[in-house]
C-alpha positions in Angstrom: 164.8 65.3 80.0 164.0 68.0 82.5 165.1 70.7 80.0 162.7 69.5 77.4 159.8 69.2 79.9 160.3 72.7 81.1 160.5 74.0 77.5 157.3 72.2 76.6 155.6 73.8 79.7 156.8 77.3 78.8 155.7 76.9 75.2 152.4 75.4 76.2 151.7 78.2 78.7 152.3 80.8 75.9 150.0 79.0 73.5 147.3 78.7 76.2 147.6 82.4 77.0 146.2 83.3 73.5 143.1 81.1 73.9 139.8 82.4 75.1 139.2 81.9 78.8 136.8 79.0 79.6 133.5 80.0 81.1 133.0 78.9 84.7 130.5 76.2 85.4 128.4 78.6 87.7 126.4 81.3 85.9 126.7 84.7 87.4 123.4 86.0 88.8 122.1 89.0 87.0 120.7 91.9 89.0 117.1 92.6 88.4 116.6 95.8 86.5 113.5 96.8 88.6 112.1 100.2 89.5 114.4 103.1 89.4 113.2 105.9 91.7 112.3 109.2 89.9 111.1 112.5 91.2 107.9 112.5 89.1 105.1 110.0 88.6 101.6 109.7 87.2 98.5 108.9 89.3 95.6 107.3 87.5 92.2 107.7 89.2 89.4 105.5 87.9 86.2 106.5 89.7 83.3 104.1 88.9 79.9 104.0 90.4 80.8 101.1 92.7 84.4 101.7 93.5 87.4 104.1 93.0 90.8 102.8 91.9 94.0 104.8 92.4 97.1 103.6 90.6 100.6 105.0 90.9 102.8 104.6 87.8 106.2 105.7 86.6 106.4 108.1 83.6 106.7 105.2 81.2 103.6 103.5 82.6 105.0 100.8 84.9 102.7 100.3 87.9 104.4 100.9 91.3 101.4 100.7 93.6 97.6 100.7 93.5 94.7 101.0 95.9 91.0 101.1 95.9 88.0 101.4 98.3 88.0 97.6 98.7 91.7 97.3 99.6 91.1 100.0 102.3 88.7 97.7 104.0 85.3 99.0 102.8 82.7 96.5 101.5 79.5 96.9 99.5 78.1 100.3 98.9 80.7 102.0 101.2 83.4 101.4 98.6 81.7 104.0 96.3 81.9 106.8 98.9 84.2 109.7 98.7 85.7 108.9 102.1 86.9 105.5 100.8 88.4 107.3 97.7 90.1 109.7 100.0 91.7 107.0 102.1 92.9 105.1 99.0 94.4 108.4 97.7 96.1 108.9 101.0 97.7 105.4 101.0 98.9 105.9 97.4 100.4 109.3 98.5 102.3 107.6 101.3 103.6 104.9 98.9 104.7 107.6 96.4 106.7 109.5 99.1 108.2 106.2 100.2 109.4 105.6 96.5 110.8 109.2 96.3 108.0 110.5 94.0 107.0 113.8 95.5 105.6 115.4 92.3 102.8 113.7 90.4 100.5 114.3 87.4 96.9 113.2 87.9 94.8 111.5 85.2 91.1 111.2 86.1 88.6 108.9 84.5 85.0 107.9 85.1 81.6 109.1 86.4 82.0 108.3 90.1 82.1 110.4 93.2 85.7 109.8 94.3 87.6 111.8 91.8 88.1 115.0 93.8 88.3 113.1 97.1 91.2 110.9 95.9 93.1 114.0 94.9 92.4 115.5 98.3 93.9 112.4 99.9 97.0 112.6 97.8 97.4 116.2 98.8 96.9 115.3 102.5 99.7 112.8 102.2 102.1 115.5 101.1 102.3 114.9 97.4 102.5 117.9 95.0 100.0 117.6 92.1 101.3 119.7 89.2 98.8 118.8 86.5 95.2 117.4 86.5 93.8 115.9 83.3 90.4 114.4 82.7 90.7 111.5 80.3 87.0 110.3 80.6 85.9 108.8 77.3 83.3 111.1 75.7 81.2 109.9 72.7 81.3 112.2 69.7 77.9 111.2 68.4 77.1 108.2 70.6 75.0 105.2 69.9 72.0 105.2 67.6 68.8 106.1 69.6 65.8 103.8 69.8 63.1 104.3 67.2 60.3 106.7 68.2 57.3 105.2 69.7 54.1 105.3 67.7 50.9 105.5 69.6 
């Protein structure tokens, strides 16, 4: 009896070795594929008449950090000043260096006062700006003008 039992166990273990392993009841946690630090980045500066927004993105456009005159603590008409834009540029520069992004390309948009000041703040934080591009939308022909007034 013992001989047949041991034979069945050996044969059974050989048969079971060819089967696929059963998945465990607990699912393995996947690691989040988040931000991978790179040496280069893009800084988008949107300078409006009431505020200046500075956004730090990776080369493929994923936002890493952003700042504005309002997030720096300014309220009302002080948000539109060049000093508020400079402080927001400085804070973005510090975040860029913390994320190992020492070289940036700047893309500037808008009619506001904080365009040059935000770049000055980036430079003060120790970030190297290699390229500045103005991407403000310009009308080719614009809207149709109002009809002339007849007096």
